[in-house]
C-alpha positions in Angstrom: 108.3 -0.2 111.0 110.9 0.0 113.7 111.1 1.4 117.2 114.6 1.2 118.8 115.0 2.1 122.5 118.3 3.1 124.0 119.8 4.8 127.1 119.2 2.1 129.6 121.8 0.9 132.1 122.8 0.6 135.7 122.3 3.6 137.9 122.4 4.1 141.7 119.2 5.0 143.7 118.5 8.7 143.4 120.2 8.9 140.0 118.9 9.8 136.6 118.7 8.2 133.1 117.3 9.4 129.8 115.7 6.8 127.5 115.3 7.4 123.8 113.1 5.7 121.3 113.9 6.2 117.6 111.0 5.5 115.2 111.0 4.8 111.5 108.7 3.4 108.9 105.5 5.3 109.8 104.3 8.9 110.1 105.6 9.5 113.6 103.7 12.8 114.3 100.4 11.0 113.7 101.0 8.6 116.6 100.7 8.9 120.3 103.7 7.4 122.0 103.9 5.6 125.3 106.5 4.1 127.6 105.8 0.8 129.4 108.0 -1.3 131.7 108.1 -4.9 132.7 109.8 -7.1 135.2 110.1 -10.8 134.9 107.0 -12.6 136.1 104.8 -9.5 136.0 102.6 -7.9 133.4 103.9 -5.0 131.4 102.7 -1.8 133.0 102.0 1.7 131.7 104.5 4.4 132.5 103.8 7.5 130.4 102.0 8.7 127.3 102.3 11.7 125.0 100.0 12.7 122.1 101.2 13.2 118.6 101.6 17.0 119.0 103.1 16.7 122.4 100.3 18.8 123.9 99.0 16.2 126.3 100.9 13.9 128.6 99.9 11.6 131.3 101.8 9.4 133.8 101.4 6.4 136.1 101.0 7.5 139.7 104.2 5.7 140.6 106.4 7.9 138.4 104.5 11.2 138.5 106.8 14.1 139.5 109.9 12.0 138.8 109.7 11.0 135.1 109.1 13.3 132.1 108.0 12.2 128.6 108.8 14.3 125.6 109.1 14.0 121.9 110.9 15.6 118.9 108.8 15.1 115.8 111.7 16.5 113.7 113.8 13.6 114.9 111.1 10.9 115.0 112.0 10.3 118.6 110.4 10.1 122.0 112.2 10.4 125.3 111.8 9.5 128.9 113.7 11.5 131.4 113.9 9.5 134.7 115.0 11.3 137.9 115.1 10.2 141.5 115.3 6.6 140.5 114.3 3.9 142.9 115.0 0.2 143.0 111.3 -0.4 142.1 112.0 1.3 138.8 114.2 -1.6 137.8 112.6 -3.1 134.6 112.9 -3.5 130.9 111.4 -0.3 129.3 109.5 -0.4 126.1 108.2 2.3 123.8 104.9 1.8 122.0 103.3 3.7 119.1 99.5 4.2 119.1 97.8 5.1 115.8 96.5 3.5 112.7 98.7 0.6 113.8 100.3 -0.4 117.1 104.0 -1.0 117.3 106.4 -2.0 120.1 110.1 -1.6 120.5 112.4 -4.4 121.7 113.1 -2.8 125.1 116.0 -1.4 127.0 117.0 -2.6 130.5 117.1 -0.2 133.5 118.7 -1.4 136.7 118.6 0.8 139.8 121.0 -0.6 142.4 123.8 0.5 144.7 
C-alpha cells in the first residue's frame, strides 16, 4: 500500500495550489479519502473528506469555500484544490485512506508567505 502526495510548495497569500495523492496497493474506489494538515507542535487536523464514489464531501470550517476535494477513481488519485491561500494554511498536508484498512501518505509541505 502506498499513498504519495505531491504539489506542495511556496505560494504567496491569495494564491492557489493543487495537491495530488496517488494511491496504489488497495481498491481505491472502496475507500473514503481525506486530507489532513499539521504544523510542528500541533495535532494533525482534518481538512476535507470525500466518499469512495465522490458523491459526498465535507470540509473543515477553516477551509470551506476556499478548498475543493475531488477524486479520479480511474487514476487512483485524490486532489485538493486550494484557493485564496492564507498564511494560516501553512502546514504539511497528508492524505489518508479510510476503508477496510487505514493508510497515510508521507506528506507534502505547503508554505504560504510573501
